[in-house]
C-alpha positions in Angstrom: 141.3 -65.0 -45.3 143.8 -63.5 -47.6 142.7 -60.5 -49.7 144.7 -60.3 -52.7 143.0 -58.2 -55.5 140.6 -55.7 -53.6 140.6 -52.4 -52.2 140.6 -52.2 -48.5 137.0 -51.0 -48.4 134.4 -52.7 -50.3 130.7 -52.0 -49.6 131.6 -49.8 -46.7 133.3 -52.5 -44.9 136.0 -51.1 -42.9 139.4 -53.0 -42.8 140.1 -53.7 -38.9 143.3 -54.4 -38.0 143.8 -55.6 -34.1 147.3 -54.4 -33.3 148.9 -56.9 -31.0 152.3 -55.0 -31.5 154.6 -56.0 -28.6 151.9 -56.8 -26.3 153.0 -60.7 -26.2 155.9 -59.6 -24.0 158.2 -61.8 -25.9 156.1 -64.8 -25.7 155.1 -66.8 -29.1 152.3 -68.5 -26.8 150.5 -65.2 -25.8 151.2 -64.0 -29.6 149.3 -67.1 -30.8 146.5 -66.6 -28.2 146.2 -62.9 -29.6 145.7 -64.3 -32.9 142.7 -66.2 -31.7 141.2 -63.3 -29.6 141.5 -60.9 -32.7 139.9 -63.6 -34.9 137.2 -64.1 -32.3 136.3 -60.4 -31.9 135.9 -60.4 -35.7 139.1 -58.3 -36.8 140.0 -58.6 -40.4 144.0 -58.7 -39.6 146.1 -59.0 -36.6 149.3 -57.2 -36.7 152.6 -57.6 -34.8 155.9 -55.5 -34.7 159.0 -57.1 -35.9 162.4 -55.8 -34.9 166.0 -56.6 -34.4 166.5 -54.3 -31.3 170.1 -53.8 -32.0 169.2 -52.7 -35.6 166.4 -50.4 -34.2 167.8 -48.4 -31.5 171.2 -47.3 -29.9 172.2 -48.4 -26.3 171.9 -44.8 -25.1 168.4 -44.2 -26.7 165.9 -43.1 -24.0 162.3 -44.6 -23.5 159.5 -42.5 -24.4 157.7 -41.3 -21.1 154.9 -43.7 -21.4 157.3 -46.4 -21.7 159.4 -45.5 -18.8 156.0 -45.4 -16.5 155.0 -48.8 -17.5 158.2 -50.7 -17.9 161.3 -51.6 -15.7 162.4 -48.1 -14.6 166.1 -48.6 -15.0 166.3 -50.5 -18.3 167.1 -48.7 -21.4 165.1 -48.4 -24.5 167.3 -51.1 -26.2 167.1 -53.7 -23.0 163.3 -53.1 -22.9 163.1 -54.2 -26.7 165.3 -57.0 -26.3 163.0 -58.3 -23.3 159.8 -58.2 -25.2 160.8 -59.0 -28.9 160.1 -62.2 -30.8 162.9 -63.8 -32.8 162.5 -63.6 -36.6 161.9 -67.3 -36.9 158.9 -66.6 -34.8 156.8 -64.8 -37.5 156.7 -67.8 -39.9 154.9 -69.4 -37.2 152.8 -66.8 -36.4 151.8 -66.3 -40.2 150.8 -70.1 -40.3 148.9 -69.6 -37.3 146.8 -66.8 -38.8 146.1 -68.9 -42.0 144.9 -71.5 -39.9 142.5 -69.3 -38.2 141.4 -67.5 -41.4 142.6 -63.9 -40.2 145.2 -61.6 -42.4 148.8 -61.7 -40.7 150.6 -58.4 -40.7 153.6 -57.1 -38.8 155.3 -53.8 -39.0 159.1 -53.9 -40.1 161.5 -51.5 -38.3 164.8 -52.5 -39.7 166.0 -54.0 -43.1 166.5 -57.4 -41.8 162.8 -57.6 -40.4 161.4 -56.5 -43.7 163.3 -59.1 -45.5 162.0 -61.7 -43.2 158.4 -60.5 -43.5 158.9 -60.5 -47.3 160.1 -64.1 -47.3 157.2 -65.3 -45.6 155.0 -63.9 -47.9 153.3 -60.9 -45.9 150.8 -58.9 -48.4 150.2 -55.8 -46.6 153.1 -53.6 -45.4 152.4 -51.0 -42.7 155.1 -48.2 -42.3 154.6 -46.8 -38.7 154.7 -43.1 -37.9 158.2 -43.2 -36.7 159.6 -44.6 -39.8 157.9 -42.3 -41.9 161.1 -40.5 -42.5 163.4 -43.5 -42.8 164.2 -43.0 -46.7 166.2 -46.5 -46.7 163.3 -48.3 -45.2 160.9 -46.8 -47.2 162.6 -47.6 -50.5 163.1 -51.4 -49.8 159.2 -51.6 -48.8 158.3 -50.0 -52.0 160.2 -52.7 -53.9 158.3 -55.5 -52.4 155.1 -54.3 -51.1 151.7 -54.6 -53.0 149.8 -52.8 -50.5 151.2 -50.2 -48.1 149.6 -48.6 -44.8 151.1 -45.4 -43.7 150.7 -44.0 -40.4 151.3 -40.3 -40.0 151.8 -39.3 -36.5 154.0 -36.6 -35.7 154.3 -35.7 -39.3 153.2 -32.7 -41.4 151.7 -32.6 -45.0 155.0 -32.1 -46.7 156.6 -35.0 -45.0 153.7 -37.3 -45.8 153.8 -36.1 -49.3 157.5 -37.0 -49.7 157.0 -40.3 -48.5 154.3 -41.3 -50.6 156.2 -39.9 -53.5 159.0 -42.2 -52.6 156.7 -45.2 -52.6 155.1 -44.5 -55.9 158.7 -43.8 -57.5 159.6 -47.0 -56.1 156.7 -49.0 -57.8 153.9 -48.9 -55.5 150.8 -48.0 -57.1 149.1 -44.8 -55.6 145.5 -46.5 -55.1 147.5 -49.3 -53.0 148.5 -46.7 -50.7 146.3 -46.0 -47.6 147.0 -43.3 -45.2 146.2 -43.3 -41.5 145.6 -40.1 -39.4 147.5 -41.1 -36.1 148.5 -39.3 -32.6 151.5 -41.0 -31.3 150.9 -39.9 -27.4 150.0 -43.0 -25.6 147.1 -42.6 -24.6 146.3 -39.7 -26.6 143.9 -37.0 -25.1 140.6 -36.5 -26.8 141.6 -32.8 -27.0 144.4 -33.8 -29.2 142.8 -36.5 -31.7 141.9 -34.1 -34.5 139.8 -36.5 -36.5 139.1 -33.7 -39.1 142.7 -34.0 -40.3 141.9 -37.5 -41.3 139.5 -35.9 -43.9 142.4 -33.5 -45.0 144.7 -36.6 -45.8 141.9 -37.7 -48.2 141.5 -34.5 -49.6 145.1 -33.7 -50.2 146.5 -37.2 -51.2 143.2 -38.8 -53.1 144.1 -42.1 -51.0 141.9 -44.5 -48.9 142.1 -42.9 -45.4 141.8 -44.3 -41.9 143.0 -44.1 -38.3 145.6 -45.5 -36.0 144.0 -44.7 -32.5 145.9 -44.4 -29.3 142.9 -43.1 -27.2 141.4 -44.9 -24.6 138.1 -46.6 -25.1 136.3 -47.2 -28.4 134.4 -44.0 -29.3 136.9 -42.4 -31.6 137.4 -45.5 -33.8 133.9 -45.6 -34.1 133.4 -42.0 -35.1 136.0 -42.3 -37.5 134.2 -44.9 -39.3 131.1 -42.6 -39.5 133.4 -40.0 -41.2 134.6 -42.5 -43.9 137.7 -44.3 -42.4 138.5 -47.2 -44.6 140.8 -48.7 -42.1 140.7 -48.8 -38.2 143.9 -50.0 -36.3 143.6 -50.3 -32.6 145.9 -51.8 -30.0 144.8 -54.7 -27.8 146.1 -56.9 -25.1 145.2 -60.0 -23.2 145.6 -58.2 -19.7 146.0 -54.5 -19.5 147.7 -55.0 -16.2 150.7 -56.8 -17.7 154.1 -55.1 -17.7 154.9 -53.5 -20.8 155.0 -50.2 -22.8 151.5 -50.3 -24.5 149.1 -52.7 -22.5 147.7 -49.8 -20.5 146.6 -48.0 -23.8 145.2 -51.1 -25.3 142.0 -52.7 -25.5 141.0 -55.9 -23.4 139.4 -58.6 -25.5 135.9 -57.8 -24.7 136.3 -54.0 -25.5 138.0 -55.0 -28.9 134.9 -57.2 -29.6 132.5 -54.4 -28.5 134.7 -51.8 -30.8 134.2 -54.3 -34.0 130.6 -55.0 -33.2 130.0 -51.2 -32.9 131.9 -50.3 -36.3 129.8 -53.3 -38.1 126.6 -51.7 -37.0 127.7 -48.4 -38.1 128.5 -49.8 -41.4 125.1 -51.5 -41.7 123.6 -48.1 -40.6 125.1 -46.2 -43.7 122.5 -47.9 -46.2 122.5 -45.8 -49.5 121.8 -42.7 -50.9 118.2 -43.0 -51.7 115.4 -42.0 -49.4 112.5 -44.2 -49.6 110.5 -45.9 -46.8 112.1 -49.0 -45.8 110.1 -52.4 -45.8 109.8 -52.1 -41.9 108.3 -48.3 -42.3 105.8 -49.3 -44.9 103.5 -51.1 -42.1 103.9 -48.2 -40.0 102.5 -45.6 -42.6 98.8 -46.1 -41.7 99.5 -46.3 -37.9 101.7 -43.5 -37.7 100.3 -40.9 -40.2 96.8 -38.9 -40.1 93.7 -38.8 -42.3 91.0 -36.2 -42.7 88.2 -36.8 -40.4 84.8 -35.5 -39.2 85.3 -33.4 -36.0 81.5 -33.5 -35.5 78.3 -35.2 -37.2 77.9 -34.0 -40.8 74.9 -34.1 -42.9 74.7 -34.8 -46.3 75.1 -31.6 -48.3 76.9 -29.7 -45.6 79.9 -27.9 -46.5 83.3 -29.0 -45.0 84.8 -26.6 -42.8 87.5 -26.2 -40.5 85.1 -26.3 -37.8 83.6 -29.9 -39.0 87.1 -31.4 -40.0 90.2 -32.4 -38.1 93.0 -34.9 -38.8 93.8 -37.7 -36.9 95.0 -41.3 -37.1 95.0 -43.8 -38.7 96.4 -42.8 -42.0 94.4 -44.9 -44.4 91.9 -42.4 -45.7 92.4 -39.0 -47.5 95.7 -37.3 -46.7 96.0 -34.0 -44.7 97.8 -33.0 -47.6 94.4 -32.7 -49.4 93.0 -30.2 -46.7 92.6 -27.2 -49.0 90.7 -29.4 -51.5 88.3 -30.7 -49.2 87.6 -27.4 -47.3 84.5 -25.7 -49.2 83.1 -28.8 -50.9 79.8 -30.2 -50.0 79.7 -33.6 -48.2 78.0 -36.3 -50.5 76.6 -38.5 -47.4 76.2 -38.3 -43.7 79.4 -38.5 -41.4 79.6 -39.4 -37.8 82.2 -37.8 -35.5 85.5 -39.5 -36.2 84.6 -41.1 -39.2 86.9 -40.9 -42.2 86.1 -38.4 -45.0 85.7 -39.9 -48.4 85.8 -38.4 -51.9 
């Protein structure tokens, strides 16, 4: 399923990216398994992270607190990345696996050699992660090759986002081909720090497709984001949350991923349209649920209809109670028994 000439959201269908990231722990077999899991769950794309560790970090770069907590304590960030990364040649294999499974292949480039690799194998969607939003050399090179760009905005402010979008546009990326994701780079993100309303601010400020790259625990926040208008959802998943690695604990397991996607598709189905008319399913219930004007006691022919001898009761296949004021004061043209529908 290679989407080439469409916007990311058509008929309110959210583009769902199952973020495998580095949760393969350096195993191409696990990476392939994750492609199958994402496809089975109903994701539109599965995304990895491509890097040459030595080109990404110095040998003295520290690990983030969440990385330190969930990986080998005495290893550096560089040592960690070397242990869990995949060689560049593997990404051609993973792209082919995605094509065989009918799911879009994506991977985030973290350095220029990785970008060149992903371009050579024909990747279509280019994801700029939050940490690279201020990496001018990389952004310029992405602008030269990308048809569609998805920009995560964790740790950034509006001025920084604006500058990055301007660089992309000046580099040749169409503004309508840029999507901006609200993101918080705490792993996991506490609910009090999610600030979903800022996603709407991104849309208003930059006039682009908006979405969410979510790092909260559970599936509630992505579902809420779709209800608010997100066109893209990105969410980490793993084969096993108990595995050693920086992102497993803040990732969904396969069943949770499937539940999230099912819930999002249900929300989309519930959107409907902007008309307010009874649905086909409601029409059959109108006479059952609504009321008619009926006799509250026996009424003789010629007797005046009053509030004392009329009431409203189900079913609704008689005179509507909205005609109440017109019926009160009229003469009955026949005899009525109690509970009988009044006729005109």
